[in-house]
C-alpha positions in Angstrom: 206.1 132.9 146.7 205.1 129.5 148.1 207.0 126.5 146.8 205.8 122.9 147.3 208.7 120.6 146.5 210.0 117.2 147.5 213.2 117.6 149.4 214.4 113.9 149.0 216.7 113.5 146.0 216.8 109.7 145.9 214.4 107.5 143.9 211.0 107.9 145.5 207.8 109.8 145.5 206.5 112.4 148.0 202.8 112.0 148.6 200.8 115.0 149.7 197.5 114.1 151.4 195.1 117.0 151.1 193.1 117.0 154.3 191.0 120.2 153.7 189.8 122.1 150.7 191.8 125.3 150.0 192.8 127.8 147.4 196.5 127.8 146.8 197.5 131.5 146.6 199.8 133.9 148.3 199.5 134.1 152.1 197.6 130.8 152.4 198.9 128.0 154.5 198.9 124.4 153.4 198.6 121.3 155.6 200.6 118.4 154.2 201.5 114.8 155.1 204.5 113.1 153.6 205.4 109.5 152.9 207.7 107.7 150.5 207.1 104.8 148.1 209.7 102.9 146.1 209.9 102.1 142.4 209.5 98.7 140.6 209.2 97.2 137.2 206.0 96.8 135.0 204.5 93.6 133.7 201.9 92.1 131.3 198.4 93.9 131.2 198.9 97.7 131.5 196.3 100.4 132.3 196.4 103.2 129.8 194.8 106.3 131.5 196.5 108.2 134.2 195.8 111.2 136.5 199.1 112.9 135.8 199.3 116.7 136.1 201.5 116.8 133.0 199.1 114.9 130.8 197.4 117.5 128.6 194.4 115.2 127.9 193.5 115.4 131.6 192.7 119.1 131.3 189.5 120.7 129.9 191.5 123.2 127.9 193.7 120.4 126.3 197.0 121.9 127.6 199.0 121.8 130.8 198.4 124.9 133.0 201.2 127.5 132.9 202.3 130.5 135.0 199.4 132.7 134.4 196.7 130.0 134.8 194.5 129.1 137.7 194.2 125.3 138.5 190.9 123.9 139.6 190.1 120.4 140.9 186.4 119.7 141.4 185.7 120.1 145.1 183.4 117.0 145.6 185.5 114.6 143.5 188.2 112.2 144.7 191.4 112.2 142.8 195.1 111.2 143.1 197.3 113.3 140.9 200.9 112.5 140.0 203.3 115.5 139.5 206.5 114.9 137.6 208.1 118.4 137.4 208.0 121.8 138.9 205.2 124.2 137.9 204.4 127.9 138.3 200.7 128.9 138.7 198.7 131.8 140.0 196.3 129.7 142.2 195.1 126.2 142.8 191.7 125.0 144.1 191.8 121.5 145.6 189.1 118.9 146.4 187.9 117.8 149.8 189.4 114.4 149.4 192.4 114.3 147.1 196.1 113.6 146.8 199.1 115.1 145.1 202.0 112.8 144.5 205.2 114.8 143.9 208.1 113.0 142.1 211.6 113.9 143.2 212.2 117.5 142.1 208.6 118.2 141.5 206.7 121.1 143.1 204.6 124.2 142.7 205.4 127.9 142.9 202.6 130.5 143.2 203.4 134.1 142.1 201.3 137.2 141.7 203.2 138.5 138.7 202.6 137.4 135.1 204.4 134.8 133.0 205.3 136.3 129.6 205.3 133.0 127.9 201.9 131.9 129.2 199.5 134.3 127.5 196.7 136.1 129.3 195.9 133.2 131.6 192.9 130.9 131.9 191.2 128.8 134.5 192.2 125.2 133.8 190.0 122.4 135.3 191.2 118.9 135.8 188.9 116.3 134.2 186.9 113.9 136.3 188.3 110.4 136.1 185.4 108.8 138.0 183.9 107.1 134.9 187.0 105.1 133.9 186.2 101.4 134.3 188.3 98.3 134.8 186.1 96.3 132.4 186.6 98.7 129.5 188.7 96.8 126.9 189.9 100.0 125.3 191.7 101.1 128.4 194.2 98.3 128.5 197.2 97.2 126.5 198.8 93.7 126.6 202.2 92.4 126.0 203.7 88.9 126.4 207.0 90.1 127.9 208.2 93.0 130.0 210.5 94.2 127.1 207.5 94.2 124.7 205.6 96.3 127.1 208.4 98.8 127.4 208.9 98.9 123.6 205.2 99.3 123.0 204.9 96.0 121.1 201.4 95.2 122.2 199.3 92.1 121.5 195.8 92.3 120.0 193.1 90.3 121.9 189.4 89.5 121.8 187.4 91.8 124.1 187.2 89.4 127.0 191.0 88.9 127.1 191.8 92.6 126.6 190.7 93.0 130.3 193.0 91.3 132.8 192.4 87.6 133.3 193.0 85.6 136.5 196.5 84.6 135.4 197.7 88.1 134.4 200.0 90.5 136.0 198.4 94.0 136.1 200.6 97.0 135.7 199.8 100.7 136.5 202.8 102.6 135.0 205.6 103.5 137.4 205.5 107.3 137.3 201.7 107.6 137.2 198.6 107.7 139.4 195.1 106.8 138.4 191.5 106.2 139.4 189.7 103.1 138.3 186.2 101.7 138.9 186.3 98.0 139.7 182.6 97.1 139.7 180.9 93.8 138.9 178.9 91.2 140.9 181.9 89.2 142.2 185.5 89.6 143.2 188.2 90.2 140.6 191.2 87.9 140.8 194.6 88.5 139.2 198.1 87.2 139.6 199.7 90.5 140.8 199.2 94.3 140.7 202.0 96.8 140.4 201.3 100.4 141.6 203.8 103.2 141.7 206.7 100.8 141.2 205.6 98.3 143.9 204.5 94.9 142.9 201.9 93.2 145.1 201.7 89.4 145.0 200.4 88.8 148.5 196.7 89.1 149.2 197.2 90.4 152.7 199.7 93.1 151.6 197.5 94.3 148.8 194.5 94.4 151.0 196.4 96.7 153.3 197.2 99.0 150.4 193.6 99.1 149.3 192.7 100.3 152.8 195.2 103.1 152.7 194.5 106.7 151.6 196.2 106.1 148.2 194.4 102.8 147.6 191.0 104.3 148.3 191.6 107.1 145.9 193.0 104.9 143.1 190.6 101.9 143.4 186.9 102.2 143.9 183.7 100.4 143.0 181.6 97.5 144.3 184.0 94.7 143.7 187.2 93.6 145.5 190.4 93.2 143.6 192.5 90.3 144.8 196.0 89.1 144.0 198.1 86.1 144.7 196.8 83.6 142.1 199.1 81.3 140.3 200.2 81.9 136.7 199.3 79.7 133.8 201.3 76.5 134.0 199.8 74.7 131.1 202.0 74.8 128.0 199.0 74.4 125.8 197.6 77.6 127.2 195.0 78.6 129.7 191.4 79.8 129.3 191.0 83.4 130.4 187.7 82.7 132.1 186.4 86.2 131.7 183.2 84.8 130.1 181.4 85.5 133.4 182.2 89.2 132.8 181.1 89.2 129.2 178.1 91.4 129.7 180.0 93.9 131.8 182.8 94.1 129.3 180.6 94.4 126.3 178.6 97.2 127.9 181.7 99.3 127.3 182.1 98.3 123.7 180.5 99.9 120.6 180.3 97.7 117.5 180.8 99.2 114.1 178.5 98.4 111.1 179.8 95.7 108.8 179.6 95.2 105.0 180.9 91.7 104.6 178.8 88.8 103.3 178.7 86.6 106.4 180.1 88.3 109.6 181.7 86.0 112.1 181.3 86.0 115.9 184.5 84.8 117.6 184.4 83.3 121.1 185.1 86.0 123.7 184.5 88.9 121.3 181.6 91.4 121.8 181.1 92.2 118.1 180.7 90.4 114.8 183.7 90.9 112.6 184.8 90.7 109.0 187.8 88.4 108.7 188.6 84.8 109.3 188.7 82.4 112.3 190.9 79.3 112.5 190.0 76.7 115.1 192.9 74.4 116.0 192.5 71.0 117.6 195.7 70.2 119.5 197.5 67.4 121.4 199.3 67.4 124.8 202.6 68.5 123.3 201.2 71.6 121.7 202.9 74.8 122.9 200.7 77.9 122.9 203.3 80.6 123.0 205.6 78.8 120.5 202.7 78.6 118.0 201.8 82.2 118.4 205.4 83.2 117.7 205.5 80.8 114.7 202.5 82.5 113.1 204.0 85.9 113.9 207.3 85.0 112.3 206.1 83.0 109.3 203.2 85.1 108.2 202.5 88.3 110.1 206.0 89.6 109.5 205.5 89.4 105.7 204.8 92.7 104.0 201.5 91.5 102.5 200.1 90.6 106.0 201.7 93.3 108.2 198.4 95.2 108.3 196.5 92.3 109.8 195.6 91.8 113.4 195.8 88.4 115.1 194.2 87.4 118.4 195.1 83.9 119.6 193.3 82.4 122.6 192.4 79.1 124.1 188.6 78.7 124.3 186.1 76.2 125.5 183.7 75.2 122.7 180.3 73.5 123.4 179.7 70.3 121.6 176.2 69.6 120.2 174.7 66.3 119.0 173.0 66.8 115.6 173.7 70.5 116.1 171.1 70.9 118.8 171.6 68.7 121.9 174.6 69.8 124.1 176.7 66.9 125.4 179.9 68.4 126.6 182.7 70.9 125.7 186.1 70.7 124.2 189.1 73.0 124.3 190.4 74.6 121.1 192.9 77.2 120.0 191.1 80.1 118.3 193.0 82.3 115.9 191.1 85.4 115.0 192.4 87.3 111.9 191.2 90.8 111.1 192.2 93.3 108.5 191.4 96.9 109.1 189.4 97.6 106.0 185.7 98.6 106.5 184.5 98.3 102.9 183.3 95.3 100.9 186.9 94.2 100.6 187.1 93.6 104.3 188.1 90.1 105.3 189.7 89.0 102.0 193.3 89.4 103.2 192.4 87.7 106.5 191.0 84.8 104.5 194.1 84.5 102.4 196.2 84.2 105.6 193.8 81.7 107.0 194.4 79.5 104.0 198.1 79.8 104.4 197.8 78.7 108.0 195.7 75.7 107.0 198.4 74.7 104.5 201.0 75.0 107.3 198.8 72.7 109.5 198.6 70.1 106.8 202.4 70.2 106.2 203.8 70.6 109.7 200.9 70.3 112.2 201.8 66.8 113.5 205.3 68.1 114.4 204.0 70.9 116.5 201.2 69.2 118.4 198.3 70.0 116.1 195.8 67.3 115.2 193.5 69.2 112.8 192.2 72.6 112.0 189.2 74.3 110.3 188.5 77.9 109.3 185.6 80.1 108.5 185.7 83.4 106.6 183.3 86.3 106.4 183.1 85.7 102.7 181.2 82.4 103.5 184.2 80.2 102.7 185.2 77.4 105.0 187.6 74.5 105.1 189.0 71.8 107.3 192.4 70.1 107.3 194.0 67.1 109.1 197.6 67.4 110.1 200.4 65.1 108.9 200.3 61.8 110.9 196.8 62.5 112.0 195.8 62.4 108.3 197.5 59.0 108.0 195.5 57.7 110.9 192.2 58.9 109.3 193.1 57.6 105.9 194.2 54.2 107.4 190.9 53.9 109.2 189.0 54.6 106.0 191.1 52.1 104.0 190.7 49.5 106.7 186.9 49.8 106.5 187.0 49.6 102.7 189.2 46.4 102.8 186.8 44.8 105.3 183.9 45.5 103.0 185.8 44.2 100.1 186.7 40.9 101.8 183.0 40.4 102.8 181.9 41.0 99.2 184.5 38.5 98.0 183.5 35.7 100.3 179.9 36.2 99.4 180.7 35.9 95.7 182.8 32.8 96.2 180.0 31.2 98.2 177.4 31.9 95.5 179.7 30.2 92.9 180.1 27.2 95.2 183.8 27.6 95.6 183.4 28.3 99.3 180.9 26.3 101.4 179.7 27.6 104.8 179.2 24.7 107.3 175.6 24.2 108.3 174.6 24.7 111.9 173.5 21.5 113.8 169.7 20.8 113.5 167.4 20.8 116.5 164.1 18.9 116.9 161.2 20.8 115.7 159.0 22.2 118.4 155.9 20.9 116.5 157.2 17.3 116.8 157.4 17.8 120.6 153.8 19.1 120.7 152.5 16.2 118.5 154.0 13.5 120.8 151.4 13.4 123.6 153.6 11.1 125.8 156.6 13.4 125.8 156.6 16.1 128.3 158.0 19.6 128.0 161.5 18.4 129.2 161.5 15.1 127.2 160.0 12.8 129.9 156.5 11.1 129.9 153.5 13.3 130.0 152.1 13.6 133.5 148.3 13.1 133.5 147.9 14.0 137.1 146.0 11.7 139.6 143.5 9.0 138.7 139.9 10.0 138.9 137.9 6.8 139.7 134.8 8.2 138.2 136.2 8.7 134.7 139.5 6.8 134.4 137.9 3.5 135.6 134.4 3.1 134.2 133.8 -0.2 136.1 133.9 1.6 139.4 131.1 4.0 138.5 127.7 3.4 140.3 125.1 1.4 138.5 122.5 4.1 138.3 120.0 3.4 135.5 119.5 6.1 133.0 122.3 8.2 134.4 125.5 6.2 133.9 124.2 3.5 131.6 126.0 1.9 128.7 125.1 4.5 126.2 126.3 7.2 128.6 129.6 5.5 129.0 130.0 5.3 125.3 129.8 9.1 125.2 132.9 9.4 127.3 136.0 9.9 125.2 139.7 10.4 126.0 141.6 12.9 123.9 145.0 14.7 124.0 143.4 17.6 125.7 141.6 15.6 128.4 138.4 13.6 129.1 135.1 14.6 127.5 131.6 13.2 128.2 128.0 14.0 127.5 126.1 15.5 130.4 122.6 13.7 130.4 121.0 16.7 132.1 121.6 18.7 128.9 121.1 15.9 126.4 119.7 16.9 123.1 116.7 14.5 123.5 115.7 16.2 126.6 115.7 19.6 124.9 113.8 18.2 122.0 111.2 16.9 124.4 
């Protein structure tokens, strides 16, 4: 009988790097390499699948192999398998590139005899984890605190935020191994990553782990996973910024058919939904997490609403002039409310909660940093509400405008009745008068007639040429406002008549 067992009894894991393919059976030798990794705690976004030996869903027969079974790992597949306890089997076929991680006290024993409690024995094949993708929203759970994560109190999110965002701490459960495909067209940043109890917050340290045998077996794909980013320091919340991964995320989502009247499409979600969406406009003293807890405590804890799902997120919403021309973006808090019914009643309970939230905004919004809110429901209903003091500001502006219009109307009425007289503006000389006064120039001075022409301005100086500048010709010369006119004898009418 051959026993593979971790000899160290302190907290730790024994890693067995499988360097060559082999069949584990009596009289076969095994080449092993050992190293030890410590434990650590888990945080915010947690990966669900694992490659644990004791997880029945990882086996094609739907059960963990027992003493009469043969264990098979696909020869050409890469896998890192975590083993929690001791197991007895008849044989084991391992891949070319693989890894067994034995927890303290875990191991394998191989025997030729049968196990009475195991039946006739089967060949159990370990499922291929190659297709499990980082950007599949269904493979993650989220919690706002470590305690919630441990208790299984998870937070519902839109699809984009179900996948780790740049501000999130990523957790792979402590006593598990895994294999995840991180593939997209850019690097994937997160705040930290915890693997096998070790939390990586340094980019250089995590890069070294990714280059190790364990890192290469657990993380694969075309993109690089990076850590070391800062957390969200804005009390009003931070935008997830997974919109650039929207297509990759939604490629892993299947949308169900809907029967509601007017399905909604929330920001960051891949599918239309039946329910309600509340959009909250906030001020600088709004606290994102406090408001989420407020909604949870005031409404979702009530028996009538306990079946509802709520996803709250900060989103960037494009502004459009006349509903068509984009001119900027504004940040809002989106509250998505879903009930889990799929028939024609779907969305009615969510709409009722949305109306309760709107009433709370009206009554208390100004005290918690909310300026206004609006909601839409899949029934086609919609409404908007202005919060407390904000409502007073709007009402004051409207009343001020009405008062101004009333004062103007009152003055007009008094003027028409002769009670109020409006002083006349000082009169100015008419432009036509200036034009009629030929001796007044454009600027009020005497009209400048230019230089003297001795031929026309002084008739006595004209030459005495008979028939050309005679008396009758001189009489035909006239002086008018527009200038001097005379009759040209060359074109005199008598000459033409002749």
